[in-house]
C-alpha positions in Angstrom: -0.5 0.1 0.3 0.9 3.2 -1.0 1.9 6.5 1.9 1.3 9.1 1.1 3.4 11.6 2.4 1.7 15.1 3.4 3.9 17.0 0.5 2.2 15.4 -2.3 -2.3 16.6 -1.5 -0.2 20.6 -1.3 1.5 19.3 -4.9 -1.8 18.5 -6.8 -3.0 21.7 -5.5 -0.3 23.9 -6.9 -0.2 21.7 -10.3 -4.7 22.0 -10.5 -3.2 25.8 -10.2 -1.1 26.4 -12.9 -2.8 23.5 -14.7 -6.5 26.8 -14.4 -4.1 29.7 -15.2 -2.1 28.1 -17.7 -6.5 28.4 -19.3 -7.0 31.1 -18.6 -4.3 32.4 -19.9 -5.7 30.4 -23.1 -8.7 31.5 -23.3 -7.8 35.7 -23.0 -5.0 34.7 -25.5 -8.0 33.7 -27.7 -10.0 36.5 -27.0 -7.3 39.2 -27.2 -7.1 37.1 -30.6 -10.1 37.1 -31.9 -10.9 40.8 -30.9 -7.3 41.2 -33.3 -8.4 38.8 -36.0 -12.0 41.9 -35.9 -9.8 44.8 -35.6 -8.2 44.0 -39.1 -11.3 42.6 -41.1 -12.6 45.3 -39.7 -10.2 47.9 -40.9 -10.5 45.9 -44.4 -13.7 46.7 -45.0 -13.7 50.1 -44.1 -10.9 50.9 -46.3 -12.1 48.9 -48.9 -15.3 51.1 -48.8 -12.8 54.7 -48.3 -11.1 53.6 -51.9 -14.3 53.9 -53.7 -15.0 56.8 -52.7 -11.9 58.2 -52.7 -9.1 56.2 -55.2 -11.4 56.7 -58.7 -9.2 54.7 -60.7 -11.1 51.7 -57.8 -14.7 52.7 -59.4 -15.1 51.6 -62.8 -14.6 54.0 -65.3 -13.1 56.6 -63.5 -11.9 60.8 -64.0 -8.3 59.4 -65.0 -10.4 58.0 -68.4 -11.0 61.8 -69.5 -9.5 63.3 -71.7 -5.9 65.1 -70.8 -6.2 68.7 -70.0 -10.0 69.5 -69.5 -9.3 71.7 -66.9 -6.4 74.0 -66.4 -3.7 73.0 -63.1 -5.4 75.5 -61.4 -8.3 74.5 -60.9 -7.5 69.9 -60.1 -5.1 71.2 -57.1 -8.0 71.8 -54.9 -8.2 70.5 -51.9 -10.8 70.7 -48.2 -9.5 72.7 -45.3 -8.4 70.1 -43.0 -10.8 72.4 -40.1 -13.7 71.5 -41.7 -12.9 67.9 -40.5 -16.4 66.8 -39.1 -16.1 64.6 -35.0 -18.0 61.8 -35.7 -16.2 59.1 -37.0 -15.7 57.6 -40.2 -18.6 54.5 -38.6 -20.5 57.3 -38.7 -23.6 57.0 -41.3 -26.6 60.2 -41.5 -30.0 58.8 -41.9 -31.4 57.4 -44.6 -32.1 60.9 -47.6 -35.2 61.9 -47.7 -36.2 65.0 -51.0 -35.0 67.8 -50.2 -39.1 69.6 -49.4 -40.8 71.8 -52.6 -42.1 74.1 -50.4 -39.7 76.5 -52.0 -38.6 78.1 -55.2 -36.4 80.6 -57.2 -37.1 82.9 -60.7 -36.6 85.6 -62.2 -39.4 87.6 -63.1 -40.2 91.6 -61.2 -41.2 94.9 -60.9 -37.5 95.7 -61.6 -36.7 93.2 -64.3 -36.6 90.1 -66.4 -34.2 89.1 -64.7 -34.5 90.2 -60.9 -34.3 87.5 -58.9 -38.3 86.4 -57.2 -38.9 83.8 -54.1 -41.5 82.2 -53.7 -42.8 80.2 -50.6 -44.8 78.1 -49.5 -46.0 78.1 -45.8 -47.0 75.9 -42.8 -50.9 76.7 -43.5 -50.2 76.6 -47.8 -50.6 80.1 -47.9 -47.5 81.4 -51.0 -45.6 84.0 -50.5 -43.8 86.2 -52.8 -40.4 88.4 -52.7 -38.0 90.5 -54.4 -35.1 91.2 -52.2 -35.1 94.7 -52.1 -38.4 94.6 -50.6 -40.4 92.4 -48.1 -42.5 89.2 -48.7 -46.0 89.5 -50.4 -49.0 86.8 -50.3 -48.9 86.0 -53.6 -53.2 84.6 -54.0 -54.3 84.5 -50.4 -57.6 82.5 -51.6 -55.4 79.6 -53.3 -53.7 77.3 -50.3 -50.4 75.3 -52.6 -48.9 72.6 -51.4 -45.9 72.5 -54.0 -44.2 76.2 -54.4 -43.7 77.5 -58.1 -41.0 76.6 -60.8 -39.9 79.2 -63.3 -39.5 79.1 -67.2 -38.2 81.9 -69.4 -40.6 81.9 -73.1 -39.2 84.5 -74.1 -36.4 87.7 -73.1 -38.6 89.7 -71.1 -41.5 86.3 -70.4 -42.2 84.1 -67.6 -44.7 82.1 -66.2 -45.4 79.9 -62.9 -46.1 75.9 -62.8 -47.2 75.4 -58.8 -48.7 72.9 -58.1 -52.2 73.8 -54.8 -53.9 71.4 -52.4 -56.1 70.5 -54.9 -53.5 68.9 -56.9 -54.0 71.0 -59.9 -51.2 72.3 -61.9 -51.2 75.8 -62.2 -49.4 78.9 -64.5 -49.4 82.2 -63.6 -47.5 85.0 -65.8 -44.7 86.9 -65.5 -46.0 90.0 -68.5 -44.8 93.7 -68.7 -42.8 93.8 -65.6 -45.2 92.1 -63.2 -46.9 88.5 -62.0 -50.1 87.9 -63.3 -53.1 87.6 -65.8 -55.8 90.5 -66.3 -57.1 89.1 -63.2 -54.6 88.0 -61.1 -54.8 84.5 -61.2 -53.6 81.1 -62.0 -54.2 80.2 -64.7 -55.7 75.9 -63.0 -54.5 73.1 -65.9 -56.0 70.4 -64.3 -55.8 67.4 -63.1 -55.3 65.9 -66.0 -58.2 66.0 -68.1 -59.3 62.3 -69.1 -55.8 60.6 -68.7 -56.3 60.9 -64.9 -58.4 62.0 -62.5 -56.2 62.0 -59.7 -54.3 64.8 -58.7 -50.7 65.7 -58.3 -48.5 65.5 -55.3 -44.9 66.0 -56.7 -43.1 68.6 -58.2 -44.0 69.6 -62.1 -40.7 70.0 -64.4 -40.8 73.2 -67.3 -38.8 73.9 -70.0 -38.9 76.5 -72.9 -37.3 75.1 -75.8 -38.5 77.8 -78.1 -39.7 81.2 -78.2 -43.5 81.4 -76.7 -42.8 77.6 -76.4 -43.4 75.1 -73.4 -43.5 71.7 -72.2 -45.1 70.9 -68.1 -44.7 67.7 -67.2 -46.1 66.3 -63.7 -46.6 62.0 -62.0 -50.1 62.3 -60.8 -50.8 59.4 -57.4 -51.2 56.8 -60.3 -47.6 57.6 -60.9 -48.7 57.9 -64.3 -46.6 60.3 -66.3 -48.4 62.7 -68.5 -47.3 65.7 -70.2 -49.3 69.1 -71.2 -47.7 72.3 -73.9 -48.6 75.6 -74.3 -47.9 76.4 -78.3 -47.5 80.4 -78.2 -51.5 80.9 -77.4 -53.2 79.0 -75.3 -53.2 74.8 -73.7 -53.2 71.5 -74.5 -54.5 68.7 -73.6 -52.9 66.3 -71.1 -51.2 63.5 -72.5 -49.8 60.3 -71.4 -45.9 60.1 -71.9 -46.0 57.0 -69.8 -48.6 54.4 -67.4 -45.4 53.8 -65.2 -42.6 55.8 -63.4 -40.9 55.2 -59.8 -41.2 58.8 -59.0 -40.2 62.1 -59.6 -38.6 62.8 -63.7 -35.8 64.7 -64.3 -37.0 66.9 -68.0 -33.7 69.0 -69.5 -34.0 70.0 -73.6 -31.3 72.1 -76.1 -32.9 72.3 -79.1 -37.2 73.2 -79.9 -36.3 69.9 -81.9 -35.4 67.8 -78.6 -36.2 66.7 -74.6 -34.7 64.2 -72.6 -37.0 63.1 -69.8 -34.5 61.2 -66.4 -36.5 58.7 -63.9 -35.0 56.1 -61.9 -36.0 52.4 -60.4 -33.4 51.5 -57.7 -32.5 49.1 -60.1 -32.1 51.1 -63.2 -32.3 54.8 -64.3 -34.2 55.0 -67.4 -33.9 57.7 -70.4 -36.6 58.6 -73.0 -37.2 61.1 -75.6 -38.8 63.1 -77.8 -38.0 65.0 -81.2 -41.1 66.4 -83.6 -41.2 62.2 -84.8 -42.7 61.6 -81.7 -41.2 59.7 -78.8 -39.1 57.5 -78.2 -40.4 53.7 -77.8 -40.6 52.1 -73.8 -37.7 53.6 -71.2 -34.0 53.4 -72.2 -32.4 51.0 -69.6 -28.8 52.9 -68.2 -27.6 51.1 -65.6 -27.1 51.8 -62.5 -24.0 53.9 -60.9 -23.8 51.9 -58.4 -26.6 50.0 -55.7 -24.1 47.8 -52.8 -25.3 50.5 -49.9 -28.7 51.6 -51.4 -29.6 54.9 -51.1 -29.3 56.3 -54.3 -31.3 59.8 -55.6 -33.1 60.4 -58.2 -31.0 61.4 -61.3 -30.3 65.2 -62.3 -29.5 65.6 -66.2 -28.3 68.6 -67.8 -28.4 69.3 -72.3 -26.5 71.3 -74.8 -24.9 72.3 -77.8 -21.8 70.4 -78.4 -18.8 70.0 -81.0 -17.9 66.6 -82.4 -13.9 66.3 -83.2 -15.7 67.5 -87.2 -16.5 70.7 -85.5 -19.8 69.6 -85.6 -22.9 70.9 -83.5 -23.9 68.0 -81.6 -26.6 67.1 -79.2 -24.6 66.5 -75.9 -26.3 65.6 -72.6 -25.1 64.7 -68.1 -26.7 62.7 -65.9 -26.1 62.7 -62.6 -27.0 60.3 -59.4 -25.9 60.7 -56.1 -26.1 57.3 -54.6 -25.4 57.5 -50.4 -22.2 56.4 -49.0 -20.7 56.0 -52.2 -20.6 59.9 -53.6 -22.4 61.6 -56.5 -21.5 60.0 -60.0 -22.0 60.8 -63.6 -22.9 59.3 -67.1 -22.7 61.6 -70.2 -23.8 61.1 -73.7 -21.3 61.4 -75.7 -19.9 63.1 -78.9 -20.7 60.2 -81.7 -24.3 59.8 -79.8 -24.3 57.4 -77.8 -23.7 57.0 -74.1 -21.0 56.5 -72.5 -21.0 52.7 -71.5 -19.5 53.1 -67.7 -21.3 55.7 -64.9 -17.9 57.3 -63.7 -17.6 58.7 -60.0 -17.0 63.1 -59.6 -13.8 63.0 -57.7 -13.7 62.7 -54.1 -11.8 66.3 -52.7 -14.0 67.1 -49.5 -14.9 65.0 -46.0 -17.7 63.4 -46.7 -19.7 62.7 -49.7 -22.8 64.4 -50.7 -25.9 63.8 -50.0 -28.3 62.5 -52.8 -32.1 64.3 -53.2 -29.9 67.5 -52.4 -28.7 67.7 -55.5 -29.7 70.6 -58.3 -27.8 70.7 -61.2 -28.1 74.2 -63.9 -26.8 75.5 -67.6 -24.1 78.3 -66.9 -23.3 79.0 -70.7 -20.9 78.6 -73.2 -18.6 78.3 -71.0 -19.6 76.3 -68.0 -22.9 74.7 -69.4 -23.3 71.9 -66.5 -23.4 73.8 -62.3 -23.8 71.1 -59.9 -24.0 71.7 -56.8 -24.6 69.8 -54.0 -25.6 69.5 -49.9 -22.5 67.1 -48.2 -23.0 64.9 -45.0 -19.8 68.1 -43.8 -23.0 69.8 -43.7 -21.6 72.0 -46.3 -22.2 73.5 -49.8 -20.0 72.3 -52.7 -20.0 73.2 -56.5 -18.6 71.1 -59.7 -18.1 72.2 -63.2 -18.6 69.9 -66.1 -17.1 71.5 -69.0 -18.0 69.2 -72.2 -15.6 66.9 -71.4 -14.7 66.1 -66.9 -15.2 66.7 -64.2 -13.9 69.0 -62.4 -12.8 68.8 -57.8 -15.7 69.9 -55.6 -15.1 73.6 -54.3 -16.1 75.2 -51.3 -19.0 78.1 -51.4 -20.4 77.4 -47.8 -20.2 75.4 -45.0 -22.6 75.5 -40.9 -21.2 77.0 -39.2 -21.2 74.8 -35.2 -19.6 71.5 -35.9 -22.3 68.8 -36.3 -23.8 67.3 -32.1 -23.2 70.4 -30.7 -26.0 73.5 -30.0 -28.5 70.6 -29.5 -28.7 70.0 -32.2 -29.3 66.5 -34.4 -26.1 64.9 -36.1 -25.9 66.5 -40.2 -28.9 69.2 -39.7 -28.2 70.0 -43.0 -29.1 67.3 -44.9 -32.9 68.0 -45.8 -33.2 71.9 -46.3 -34.0 73.1 -49.7 -31.2 74.4 -52.0 -32.4 76.0 -56.5 -29.9 77.6 -57.9 -31.3 79.2 -61.5 -29.3 81.0 -64.7 -30.0 82.7 -67.8 -27.2 81.3 -68.9 -24.7 84.6 -69.0 -22.5 83.2 -66.9 -24.6 84.8 -63.1 -25.9 81.5 -61.6 -28.3 82.5 -58.5 -28.1 80.2 -55.4 -30.2 79.4 -53.1 -30.2 77.6 -49.3 -32.0 77.4 -46.3 -30.8 77.4 -43.1 -31.5 75.6 -40.1 -33.1 78.4 -38.8 -35.3 80.0 -42.1 -32.7 81.9 -42.9 -32.5 82.8 -46.8 -29.5 83.1 -48.6 -28.6 83.8 -51.6 -25.4 84.1 -53.8 -24.2 85.5 -57.0 -22.4 83.2 -58.6 -20.1 83.7 -61.6 -19.0 80.7 -63.3 -16.9 79.2 -64.3 -15.8 78.8 -60.9 -11.2 78.9 -60.8 -8.8 78.0 -58.6 -8.9 76.5 -54.7 -11.8 77.8 -53.4 -13.0 77.9 -49.3 -16.4 78.9 -47.5 -15.1 81.6 -46.7 -13.9 83.5 -50.1 -18.1 83.6 -50.8 -20.8 86.9 -49.3 -23.9 85.8 -48.9 -26.6 87.3 -48.3 -29.7 87.4 -46.6 -33.1 86.9 -47.5 -34.4 87.3 -44.6 -37.0 84.6 -43.3 -39.8 84.2 -45.3 -43.4 86.3 -44.0 -40.4 88.3 -42.1 
């Protein structure tokens, strides 16, 4: 029979604790290893996402492919000031983008002349007010509540038409002639609810163009998502006509000549295009693909068209359609001088912190030297400007930044993401930009385009237009 010495139980106990301690070390080491692996994986993922935003060569059809010399070197060296770096981390994502509120519009035509700026604002109760820059706000029509503020189209050098939607869902028109707004009886002209085409009212802002003097084409989407059109021939309005039995939502309409209209819409899987010539509408919708659906949240397309020159020096149709995609940035697809769409969507160079909000952008033609001007609200709570000169896009330039850091003063992150922004131009090299601030104040900037060199927020002076009703 074995005899156990008194020291043996103690030795076994020490061995037990050594074994237990070893298991603890092993477990802790395993946990640390897992954490390290997660950090590496997450770092790789965010690095890839960031590379999609900051490295043009990681996007199919990057802007590197554009012709050399498209912009002077001074334009291509624009960089963001470091003081504008947001305080939130790279993983902090903004709220789901929403459409810019259609509660205000901008156009030209005042008592000071057809080239003076006019503002329109729809109040909470549907009251429509308007304002000239040096005058007080006035009520446009006290007897008619409105749903959507007007879009103003120039039909001649000294004539304008304001197209709006009232709370009954009717599209209505107000004329600017002889230096004042209104018809002989001062009332808005009702264009109806689309007659026999549909009995439902309109719920989105109409798109209006004038492709020749005296002509107006208005496009609107009704409650059944039908796209309809009504035409003014210089003397009288026609009847509403069906263009498409179904569209996903808002549409963008552009025209480069009397004989061409281009319409763009989108779904969550494609950007679609349809055009009109004197021979009639194109058959169906042309699928232009979708910019990038890896992260979702794409906005509706916006577009501009203009007359360009091909390699033989002949005039040709040029277009560019732009879409902002959540967590990615802004991509565009050009219509080339050879009469075909580019095969790929191209990323606009990232030259500011963050990216651009979907449905918080506006595009406007500025003249021969600045055919396509793009204004956008960004996740850095700044307003940015970019230019397409017919060959390629430049870097984003700063025009304005919200003075408070995100999350300060009790405000939420991204306080400017759903505030309105508008831009209009008569094609004379001046673009008038109007924005809404978090306090409800409207600010105005008369911007001479193209903007050369670097641009920072403090470079620009925005004039206050006050608050509607004040």
